[in-house]
Backbone bond lengths (Angstrom), bond angles and torsions (degrees), N, CA, C in turn:
res aa  C-N    CA-C-N  psi(-1)  N-CA   C-N-CA  omega(-1)  CA-C   N-CA-C  phi
1 M - - - 1.425 - - 1.488 115.02 -
2 A 1.218 116.03 -25.46 1.523 121.07 175.94 1.614 108.51 -58.60
3 E 1.288 113.00 -42.93 1.501 117.31 -176.67 1.484 106.63 -61.58
4 R 1.322 121.01 -46.73 1.426 121.81 -179.60 1.599 113.60 -58.98
5 A 1.307 115.20 -40.46 1.466 122.70 176.60 1.549 106.89 -61.56
6 T 1.304 117.95 -44.87 1.507 122.63 -179.21 1.470 108.93 -59.92
7 I 1.401 117.51 -49.50 1.462 120.75 -174.12 1.601 108.19 -65.86
8 A 1.318 113.12 -39.30 1.527 113.82 175.79 1.388 117.44 -63.65
9 A 1.383 118.36 -40.39 1.403 121.09 173.29 1.592 113.21 -63.13
10 A 1.198 112.48 -36.69 1.532 117.23 -178.86 1.601 106.94 -68.53
11 L 1.294 117.38 -39.23 1.435 121.80 177.76 1.475 113.72 -64.25
12 Q 1.413 115.31 -43.50 1.430 122.67 175.05 1.532 110.62 -59.08
13 E 1.389 115.14 -44.33 1.477 114.80 176.71 1.481 114.07 -63.08
14 A 1.276 115.57 -42.20 1.490 122.76 179.71 1.533 109.90 -59.23
15 L 1.285 115.43 -39.53 1.494 120.53 -178.10 1.602 106.14 -68.46
16 G 1.289 117.84 -40.66 1.454 123.64 179.43 1.500 106.33 -63.48
17 L 1.314 121.78 -44.55 1.460 122.48 -175.55 1.517 108.17 -68.29
18 A 1.365 119.87 -37.55 1.499 122.37 180.00 1.429 109.37 -62.91
19 K 1.324 117.91 -38.50 1.511 121.81 178.80 1.425 110.76 -71.69
20 L 1.396 120.76 -39.36 1.442 123.82 176.02 1.590 110.05 -63.04
21 A 1.308 114.66 -47.81 1.449 118.45 -178.12 1.580 111.02 -60.65
22 A 1.318 117.21 -39.34 1.428 118.95 173.42 1.469 118.99 -60.85
23 S 1.304 112.05 -38.22 1.498 120.50 176.58 1.452 112.92 -72.43
24 L 1.316 120.65 -37.51 1.523 123.86 179.67 1.478 112.63 -75.92
25 T 1.359 121.87 -32.93 1.427 128.60 178.81 1.488 114.27 -84.69
26 G 1.402 118.80 -10.31 1.309 122.05 178.94 1.627 110.82 78.49
27 C 1.266 117.04 16.53 1.500 121.59 177.04 1.533 106.77 -64.37
28 R 1.253 114.65 139.36 1.421 118.11 171.86 1.485 110.78 -76.66
29 S 1.359 118.63 149.28 1.529 122.99 -176.86 1.585 106.78 -65.44
30 D 1.332 122.52 -14.08 1.429 121.86 -177.80 1.525 110.35 -107.87
31 D 1.375 117.19 12.84 1.414 119.67 178.34 1.571 102.96 -67.54
32 D 1.256 115.69 137.58 1.507 125.35 -172.94 1.504 109.43 -61.31
33 Y 1.348 119.66 -43.67 1.500 117.97 -177.09 1.498 111.17 -73.90
34 V 1.359 118.30 -43.46 1.423 120.26 179.20 1.506 110.56 -63.75
35 A 1.331 117.92 -42.42 1.492 123.47 179.52 1.528 107.75 -61.83
36 G 1.328 118.24 -41.49 1.409 120.71 -178.85 1.499 116.06 -67.64
37 V 1.298 113.10 -35.52 1.464 119.01 178.70 1.476 109.81 -70.15
38 R 1.323 116.74 -46.24 1.556 123.25 179.46 1.489 106.37 -62.23
39 A 1.302 120.91 -43.80 1.488 121.46 -176.77 1.508 110.80 -63.90
40 K 1.291 120.04 -40.26 1.447 124.44 -177.50 1.636 105.79 -69.14
41 I 1.283 119.10 -38.93 1.443 121.21 -179.01 1.529 109.62 -68.82
42 E 1.347 115.28 -44.52 1.408 120.04 176.77 1.483 114.40 -61.87
43 A 1.403 113.91 -40.41 1.476 115.75 177.71 1.580 112.97 -64.30
44 A 1.360 112.52 -39.39 1.484 118.93 176.82 1.541 112.22 -55.81
45 I 1.364 109.91 -46.10 1.545 118.68 -178.05 1.594 105.25 -60.11
46 S 1.313 119.15 -48.23 1.421 118.27 -168.77 1.539 111.41 -86.51
47 L 1.326 122.53 -5.25 1.304 124.95 -174.25 1.528 115.83 -55.70
48 G 1.411 114.13 -42.59 1.403 118.49 176.59 1.578 116.35 -89.37
49 V 1.269 114.72 10.16 1.470 116.18 -174.98 1.517 106.19 -100.97
50 A 1.225 119.97 115.52 1.569 125.03 177.29 1.462 108.70 -70.28
51 R 1.299 117.75 132.47 1.421 127.75 174.09 1.480 108.66 -107.91
52 P 1.412 115.76 143.78 1.503 118.38 177.08 1.484 115.62 -67.55
53 L 1.293 117.12 157.39 1.489 123.32 176.88 1.457 113.42 -49.55
54 D 1.380 115.83 -44.05 1.491 113.79 -177.49 1.484 116.25 -74.31
55 G 1.309 117.37 1.70 1.451 121.19 169.50 1.536 116.78 -92.61
56 Y 1.348 111.97 -0.48 1.493 120.89 -175.99 1.542 108.40 -85.60
57 H 1.286 115.14 141.85 1.488 121.27 171.17 1.516 108.77 -135.18
58 E 1.250 115.91 150.03 1.535 121.96 -172.93 1.484 110.64 -59.41
59 D 1.381 118.61 -22.46 1.379 122.89 -177.84 1.573 111.40 -69.77
60 Y 1.275 117.02 -13.53 1.452 123.51 -179.71 1.547 106.59 -77.20
61 G 1.375 117.97 -23.40 1.479 119.32 -179.46 1.560 106.99 76.96
62 F 1.322 113.17 -154.74 1.424 121.26 -179.66 1.484 111.08 -74.20
63 V 1.337 117.33 132.69 1.520 119.79 179.27 1.533 102.47 -136.51
64 T 1.350 113.67 -179.40 1.499 119.74 -178.33 1.496 106.60 -102.50
65 W 1.343 114.80 126.57 1.364 123.26 -179.07 1.531 117.89 -107.25
66 W 1.403 114.61 143.55 1.451 123.32 -172.34 1.520 109.37 -132.00
67 T 1.308 116.89 158.36 1.513 117.08 175.95 1.550 109.41 -117.91
68 W 1.222 117.88 124.50 1.462 128.09 176.05 1.562 107.26 -98.43
69 R 1.331 119.17 111.89 1.432 119.86 -176.59 1.590 108.11 -141.72
70 D 1.354 115.22 134.97 1.408 121.34 177.90 1.526 113.03 55.64
71 G 1.342 121.67 39.04 1.406 125.82 176.24 1.541 113.30 76.48
72 E 1.328 120.69 20.75 1.427 120.39 174.62 1.533 111.98 -158.84
73 W 1.288 118.49 163.40 1.420 122.53 174.56 1.538 112.76 -66.58
74 L 1.273 120.55 134.30 1.486 121.84 176.02 1.562 108.07 -66.96
75 G 1.219 118.59 126.88 1.418 125.83 -173.22 1.579 110.65 -75.67
76 E 1.282 118.07 67.39 1.419 123.64 176.30 1.520 109.03 -144.14
77 P 1.390 119.44 163.38 1.386 119.32 179.42 1.548 110.15 -64.52
78 S 1.401 112.56 158.93 1.464 116.14 -177.60 1.576 106.28 -80.33
79 Y 1.341 111.47 167.82 1.558 118.68 176.55 1.518 103.12 -113.38
80 V 1.321 113.67 135.96 1.520 119.36 177.84 1.518 102.94 -114.53
81 G 1.353 112.57 125.74 1.454 124.83 176.95 1.530 109.59 160.69
82 S 1.349 110.76 -143.91 1.516 115.52 179.83 1.558 105.88 -144.44
83 P 1.338 115.80 167.60 1.534 119.94 176.05 1.482 109.34 -66.46
84 N 1.292 121.99 -12.68 1.482 122.88 177.79 1.478 112.17 -88.17
85 C 1.325 119.15 -2.11 1.521 116.75 -177.00 1.562 106.99 -81.18
86 S 1.301 112.85 152.89 1.463 121.16 -174.11 1.508 111.08 -66.82
87 D 1.447 115.00 -29.47 1.456 116.41 177.69 1.443 112.73 -100.00
88 W 1.363 121.11 31.40 1.489 122.49 -178.87 1.561 103.26 -68.54
89 P 1.337 118.98 128.81 1.383 123.69 178.70 1.493 116.03 -67.97
90 G 1.398 116.89 -33.68 1.382 124.21 172.34 1.568 115.78 92.40
91 Y 1.322 117.48 -1.88 1.472 121.24 -179.63 1.479 114.93 -109.53
92 H 1.320 117.23 0.68 1.458 120.77 -172.49 1.547 105.36 -80.19
93 T 1.352 115.51 137.81 1.475 123.67 -169.07 1.596 112.59 -111.16
94 H 1.265 118.42 -21.54 1.471 125.41 -176.57 1.472 114.22 -140.49
95 W 1.254 118.05 157.37 1.485 123.29 178.83 1.597 110.51 -142.88
96 T 1.417 110.05 155.39 1.409 118.43 173.08 1.491 105.63 -132.41
97 P 1.388 114.71 156.11 1.409 115.95 178.08 1.586 111.47 -58.41
98 H 1.392 117.71 147.20 1.372 119.80 176.24 1.542 108.91 -77.03
99 P 1.241 117.33 131.94 1.436 122.24 -174.60 1.588 112.38 -64.22
100 D 1.309 115.89 156.67 1.476 117.26 178.32 1.578 108.44 -77.36
101 F 1.310 116.86 167.43 1.470 120.91 176.74 1.512 109.25 -57.02
102 P 1.399 116.42 145.51 1.459 115.96 176.18 1.465 113.25 -76.63
103 E 1.262 115.98 172.81 1.501 119.84 177.78 1.565 107.24 -58.19
104 A 1.273 114.11 165.49 1.503 121.24 177.86 1.481 108.24 -63.83
105 P 1.372 117.81 139.34 1.556 116.46 175.67 1.507 113.86 -64.42
106 L 1.262 112.52 161.62 1.461 116.28 -178.07 1.504 107.19 -83.81
């Protein structure tokens, strides 16, 4: 868990540096490159943060779903999809963004 905290702290620092660089160089907040970098950092920060079902909107598309029950994560594989899918199990309580594709295999 210490590694996760270290990564999260590094990402927070990177986000702060991206904001500082944008302000020092006069980049507009809507500059495509700056916005892209900030969005990727913010997505990386939030990737491991589970969000409640009521925070989901269909515009998010397919995400990874988890079940929090009795003070712990239910010990089963996650579900990938949306509450609008015909095979939605109906008992998942939290979601995280679905990760991007990994790098090409060696």
